[in-house]
Backbone as CSV, one residue per row, in Angstrom:
resi,resn,N_x,N_y,N_z,CA_x,CA_y,CA_z,C_x,C_y,C_z
1,MET,-67.864,22.611,-13.419,-66.468,22.986,-13.567,-65.726,21.981,-12.640
2,ARG,-64.809,21.302,-13.231,-63.968,20.360,-12.539,-62.564,20.750,-12.511
3,PHE,-61.811,20.470,-11.376,-60.429,20.842,-11.292,-59.639,19.641,-10.989
4,LEU,-58.279,19.621,-11.495,-57.383,18.529,-11.341,-56.373,19.189,-10.405
5,GLY,-56.042,18.556,-9.318,-54.960,19.036,-8.358,-53.838,18.116,-8.405
6,LEU,-52.499,18.700,-8.459,-51.356,17.883,-8.501,-50.344,18.420,-7.373
7,ASP,-49.775,17.268,-6.859,-48.638,17.527,-5.812,-47.493,16.835,-6.615
8,VAL,-46.625,17.672,-7.119,-45.612,17.118,-8.058,-44.287,16.931,-7.230
9,GLY,-43.760,15.694,-7.212,-42.492,15.451,-6.538,-41.506,14.866,-7.576
10,ASP,-40.339,14.532,-7.152,-39.235,13.985,-8.033,-39.636,12.646,-8.398
11,LYS,-40.294,11.826,-7.653,-40.620,10.289,-7.909,-42.000,10.086,-8.225
12,ARG,-42.956,10.846,-7.519,-44.296,10.654,-7.722,-45.108,11.986,-7.931
13,ILE,-46.267,11.877,-8.490,-47.226,12.957,-8.594,-48.526,12.627,-7.968
14,GLY,-48.831,13.229,-6.847,-50.250,12.916,-6.287,-51.260,13.675,-7.095
15,ILE,-52.344,12.999,-7.321,-53.421,13.559,-8.107,-54.674,13.565,-7.386
16,ALA,-55.449,14.577,-7.419,-56.719,14.818,-6.802,-57.660,15.417,-7.777
17,LEU,-58.928,15.202,-7.565,-59.959,15.650,-8.528,-61.076,16.300,-7.730
18,SER,-61.671,17.351,-8.218,-62.863,17.985,-7.550,-64.065,17.320,-8.131
19,ASP,-65.136,17.635,-7.445,-66.441,17.213,-8.021,-66.873,18.238,-9.037
20,GLU,-67.973,18.004,-9.741,-68.374,18.901,-10.788,-68.674,20.276,-10.376
21,GLY,-69.134,20.483,-9.074,-69.381,21.720,-8.521,-68.205,22.512,-8.051
22,ALA,-67.120,21.950,-8.052,-65.833,22.479,-7.513,-65.986,22.864,-6.081
23,VAL,-66.557,21.863,-5.288,-66.684,22.146,-3.825,-65.747,21.277,-3.047
24,ILE,-65.782,19.963,-3.455,-65.015,18.884,-2.719,-63.838,18.417,-3.531
25,ALA,-62.702,18.233,-2.934,-61.488,17.657,-3.535,-61.354,16.336,-2.926
26,SER,-61.069,15.324,-3.869,-60.896,13.945,-3.471,-59.567,13.382,-3.961
27,PRO,-58.854,12.680,-3.203,-57.671,11.971,-3.652,-58.029,10.994,-4.845
28,ARG,-57.193,11.016,-5.849,-57.449,10.196,-7.078,-56.588,9.009,-7.147
29,GLU,-55.239,9.339,-7.355,-54.272,8.319,-7.465,-52.835,8.914,-7.311
30,THR,-51.842,8.046,-7.405,-50.487,8.451,-7.345,-49.835,8.035,-8.587
31,LEU,-49.185,8.963,-9.346,-48.534,8.570,-10.582,-47.063,8.449,-10.313
32,GLU,-46.578,7.375,-10.669,-45.031,7.140,-10.527,-44.522,7.947,-11.806
33,ARG,-43.476,8.813,-11.515,-42.851,9.582,-12.616,-42.175,8.740,-13.670
34,LYS,-42.360,9.054,-14.879,-41.725,8.300,-15.979,-41.008,9.303,-16.964
35,GLY,-40.917,10.550,-16.585,-40.269,11.553,-17.437,-41.300,12.570,-17.746
36,THR,-40.915,13.834,-17.900,-41.891,14.991,-18.103,-42.811,14.748,-19.180
37,LYS,-42.378,14.319,-20.388,-43.201,14.174,-21.481,-44.325,13.070,-21.285
38,LYS,-43.916,12.052,-20.803,-44.926,10.977,-20.498,-45.925,11.394,-19.373
39,ASP,-45.333,12.050,-18.336,-46.200,12.491,-17.299,-47.223,13.501,-17.723
40,VAL,-46.727,14.451,-18.446,-47.704,15.490,-18.989,-48.735,14.802,-19.878
41,ALA,-48.312,13.948,-20.768,-49.319,13.243,-21.617,-50.393,12.556,-20.826
42,TYR,-49.905,11.753,-19.746,-50.861,11.110,-18.915,-51.802,12.003,-18.229
43,LEU,-51.321,13.072,-17.664,-52.164,14.062,-16.940,-53.176,14.749,-17.861
44,LEU,-52.696,15.122,-19.143,-53.555,15.777,-19.999,-54.641,14.795,-20.541
45,ASP,-54.329,13.577,-20.754,-55.392,12.611,-21.063,-56.376,12.394,-19.885
46,LEU,-55.940,12.314,-18.716,-56.855,12.273,-17.521,-57.608,13.467,-17.381
47,ALA,-57.146,14.637,-17.672,-57.927,15.848,-17.577,-59.038,15.885,-18.712
48,ARG,-58.699,15.364,-19.838,-59.599,15.352,-20.941,-60.779,14.338,-20.592
49,ARG,-60.388,13.174,-20.137,-61.382,12.090,-19.729,-62.321,12.624,-18.658
50,GLU,-61.811,13.338,-17.701,-62.616,13.804,-16.685,-63.276,15.104,-16.836
51,GLY,-63.032,15.748,-17.924,-63.762,16.986,-18.171,-63.250,18.129,-17.367
52,VAL,-61.981,18.186,-17.033,-61.267,19.106,-16.245,-61.200,20.591,-16.982
53,SER,-61.616,21.630,-16.268,-61.448,22.890,-16.861,-60.355,23.706,-16.339
54,GLU,-59.600,23.240,-15.329,-58.422,23.973,-14.818,-57.493,22.847,-14.126
55,ILE,-56.231,23.042,-14.270,-55.275,22.092,-13.553,-54.591,23.017,-12.576
56,LEU,-54.525,22.547,-11.301,-53.899,23.189,-10.239,-52.609,22.564,-9.732
57,VAL,-51.444,23.180,-9.721,-50.339,22.442,-9.407,-49.714,23.266,-8.046
58,GLY,-49.500,22.447,-7.012,-48.946,22.934,-5.756,-47.495,23.306,-5.993
59,MET,-47.104,24.535,-5.500,-45.800,25.029,-5.544,-45.093,24.909,-4.170
60,PRO,-44.131,24.138,-4.039,-43.411,23.880,-2.722,-42.515,25.035,-2.316
61,PHE,-43.083,26.156,-2.004,-42.164,27.255,-1.580,-41.539,26.956,-0.151
62,SER,-40.408,27.483,0.082,-39.802,27.443,1.436,-40.683,28.144,2.366
63,LEU,-40.503,27.915,3.669,-41.258,28.520,4.735,-41.210,30.014,4.653
64,ASP,-40.062,30.574,4.205,-39.963,31.989,4.166,-40.639,32.616,2.844
65,GLY,-41.185,31.797,2.029,-41.882,32.155,0.887,-40.962,32.215,-0.367
66,SER,-39.689,31.859,-0.256,-38.779,31.870,-1.382,-38.905,30.591,-2.118
67,ALA,-38.522,30.641,-3.540,-38.576,29.508,-4.300,-37.079,28.837,-4.265
68,GLY,-37.181,27.718,-3.537,-36.009,26.808,-3.504,-35.871,25.978,-4.643
69,PRO,-34.849,25.019,-4.613,-34.613,24.102,-5.786,-35.835,23.224,-6.145
70,GLN,-36.639,22.819,-5.191,-37.787,21.961,-5.554,-38.915,22.837,-6.170
71,ALA,-39.034,24.076,-5.814,-40.051,24.926,-6.381,-39.586,25.256,-7.825
72,GLU,-38.423,25.326,-8.018,-37.781,25.541,-9.392,-38.057,24.310,-10.316
73,LYS,-37.894,23.146,-9.789,-38.218,21.974,-10.556,-39.658,21.840,-11.004
74,VAL,-40.566,22.213,-9.881,-41.896,22.178,-10.228,-42.342,23.256,-11.205
75,ALA,-41.702,24.540,-11.149,-41.983,25.502,-12.147,-41.566,25.087,-13.566
76,ARG,-40.605,24.331,-13.679,-40.234,23.809,-15.041,-41.269,22.740,-15.512
77,PHE,-41.791,21.907,-14.561,-42.812,21.036,-14.913,-44.151,21.731,-15.348
78,VAL,-44.422,22.800,-14.560,-45.595,23.609,-14.925,-45.494,24.141,-16.297
79,GLU,-44.343,24.701,-16.634,-44.165,25.335,-17.990,-44.354,24.132,-18.979
80,ALA,-43.885,23.075,-18.807,-44.145,21.881,-19.808,-45.551,21.582,-19.889
81,LEU,-46.265,21.607,-18.748,-47.673,21.280,-18.750,-48.493,22.394,-19.438
82,ARG,-48.116,23.579,-19.186,-48.880,24.752,-19.825,-48.613,24.808,-21.347
83,ALA,-47.402,24.339,-21.781,-47.115,24.348,-23.280,-48.055,23.426,-24.013
84,SER,-48.716,22.461,-23.346,-49.469,21.451,-24.024,-50.975,21.403,-23.622
85,ALA,-51.214,22.087,-22.453,-52.593,22.031,-21.971,-53.542,22.895,-22.568
86,PRO,-54.781,22.310,-22.897,-55.852,23.170,-23.544,-56.649,23.911,-22.461
87,VAL,-56.283,23.754,-21.224,-57.046,24.393,-20.169,-56.018,25.180,-19.313
88,PRO,-56.387,26.218,-18.526,-55.514,26.963,-17.653,-54.739,26.001,-16.715
89,VAL,-53.469,26.375,-16.419,-52.709,25.597,-15.402,-52.228,26.702,-14.436
90,THR,-52.774,26.523,-13.150,-52.457,27.596,-12.137,-51.667,26.859,-11.059
91,THR,-50.919,27.821,-10.411,-50.067,27.343,-9.275,-50.563,27.818,-7.998
92,TRP,-50.339,27.169,-6.888,-50.874,27.374,-5.616,-49.905,27.091,-4.534
93,ASP,-49.679,27.990,-3.604,-48.778,27.798,-2.491,-49.192,26.526,-1.728
94,GLU,-48.289,25.488,-1.587,-48.598,24.266,-0.903,-47.756,24.019,0.312
95,ARG,-47.116,25.047,0.852,-46.313,24.801,1.994,-46.977,23.978,3.056
96,LEU,-46.256,23.029,3.481,-46.610,22.028,4.667,-47.768,21.112,4.234
97,SER,-48.203,21.119,3.035,-49.365,20.262,2.727,-49.090,18.782,2.911
98,THR,-47.812,18.339,2.546,-47.506,16.959,2.776,-47.345,16.706,4.242
99,VAL,-46.853,17.564,5.067,-46.753,17.370,6.508,-48.123,17.269,7.162
100,VAL,-48.998,18.164,6.703,-50.416,18.041,7.149,-51.126,16.773,6.748
101,ALA,-50.889,16.344,5.487,-51.447,15.139,5.139,-51.003,13.939,5.890
102,GLU,-49.705,13.911,6.169,-49.168,12.740,6.850,-49.727,12.767,8.420
103,ARG,-49.788,13.999,8.964,-50.282,14.032,10.309,-51.698,13.559,10.363
104,ALA,-52.473,13.851,9.412,-53.879,13.516,9.321,-54.006,12.027,9.169
105,MET,-53.116,11.420,8.453,-53.212,9.974,8.170,-52.726,9.230,9.504
106,ILE,-51.738,9.769,10.164,-51.242,9.177,11.430,-52.410,9.181,12.480
107,GLU,-53.057,10.404,12.478,-54.147,10.454,13.464,-55.337,9.545,13.139
108,ALA,-55.480,9.223,11.850,-56.493,8.327,11.452,-56.003,6.865,11.579
109,ASP,-54.851,6.703,12.128,-54.292,5.288,12.365,-53.977,4.591,11.038
110,VAL,-53.654,5.241,10.018,-53.308,4.570,8.712,-51.856,4.019,8.973
111,SER,-51.697,2.761,8.507,-50.398,2.039,8.754,-49.419,2.736,7.894
112,ARG,-48.093,2.660,8.206,-46.950,3.260,7.598,-46.932,2.896,6.086
113,ALA,-47.159,1.648,5.753,-47.167,1.077,4.405,-48.264,1.730,3.565
114,LYS,-49.444,1.833,4.144,-50.491,2.442,3.361,-50.386,3.917,3.313
115,ARG,-49.786,4.615,4.232,-49.424,6.018,4.206,-48.499,6.361,2.969
116,ARG,-47.541,5.471,2.822,-46.608,5.763,1.836,-47.205,5.830,0.468
117,GLY,-48.208,4.942,0.241,-48.880,4.903,-1.107,-49.903,6.032,-1.256
118,ALA,-50.498,6.550,-0.245,-51.462,7.506,-0.307,-51.060,8.966,-0.009
119,LEU,-49.964,9.202,0.667,-49.450,10.467,1.092,-49.467,11.516,-0.033
120,ASP,-49.028,11.166,-1.293,-49.005,12.190,-2.480,-50.428,12.629,-2.848
121,ARG,-51.315,11.640,-2.964,-52.642,12.036,-3.519,-53.452,12.672,-2.376
122,VAL,-53.120,12.351,-1.100,-53.858,13.192,-0.052,-53.389,14.494,0.030
123,ALA,-52.138,14.668,-0.153,-51.518,16.067,-0.182,-52.083,16.806,-1.335
124,ALA,-52.208,16.224,-2.465,-52.881,16.859,-3.768,-54.217,17.226,-3.372
125,ALA,-55.093,16.401,-2.764,-56.395,16.793,-2.341,-56.505,17.952,-1.333
126,LEU,-55.490,17.979,-0.374,-55.435,19.125,0.531,-55.162,20.466,-0.162
127,ILE,-54.157,20.386,-1.204,-53.848,21.559,-1.878,-55.019,22.011,-2.696
128,LEU,-55.721,21.132,-3.475,-56.866,21.435,-4.309,-58.024,21.976,-3.435
129,GLN,-58.276,21.383,-2.219,-59.302,21.843,-1.331,-59.093,23.277,-0.934
130,SER,-57.794,23.540,-0.498,-57.428,24.887,-0.067,-57.789,25.869,-1.187
131,TYR,-57.451,25.509,-2.451,-57.679,26.482,-3.569,-59.254,26.619,-3.833
132,LEU,-59.908,25.517,-3.824,-61.409,25.542,-3.922,-62.056,26.436,-2.891
133,ASP,-61.583,26.264,-1.689,-62.174,27.106,-0.574,-61.795,28.537,-0.802
134,SER,-60.611,28.802,-1.186,-60.314,30.186,-1.404,-61.092,30.829,-2.535
135,ARG,-61.325,30.092,-3.600,-62.083,30.623,-4.739,-63.488,30.997,-4.287
136,ARG,-64.080,30.093,-3.392,-65.455,30.356,-2.906,-65.489,31.549,-1.985
137,ALA,-64.540,31.629,-1.094,-64.440,32.804,-0.200,-64.338,34.009,-0.933
138,ASN,-63.430,34.059,-2.061,-63.242,35.303,-2.802,-64.550,35.606,-3.569
139,ALA,-65.251,34.623,-3.980,-66.496,34.862,-4.750,-67.533,35.558,-3.960
140,PHE,-67.436,35.285,-2.575,-68.461,35.994,-1.674,-67.882,37.275,-1.026
141,ASP,-66.619,37.578,-1.195,-65.998,38.758,-0.630,-66.329,39.999,-1.591
142,PRO,-66.960,40.991,-0.987,-67.382,42.121,-1.853,-66.163,42.884,-2.309
């Protein structure tokens, strides 16, 4: 079972992919946005090629848990994705994932130029890893 994780922004979509056992999430690529229809088509083709059984989209809720303007934009994207996806599309709270990704990259001494290109896909991997860990923890929780 493989998962595709997405960090959807206005200009870019960070993409991460799990291993076949759904244990480890790895950054995959950063997609420059070209419009919802083209973005959805690209992502569904990628999911098909990689044998993905579920797509996970990070929802950028506000710190208080409310859905602000960015979460509403992502929700519209999720609906477009769900309308065409042959696999389930799930959302996951991604509060602070980009901040955590950037801090980790700074601590790893990644240059500013390289961070800019990798930030979205690293955030997608963090979101997906959080989801995978939660699934495993719930599977063992009686």
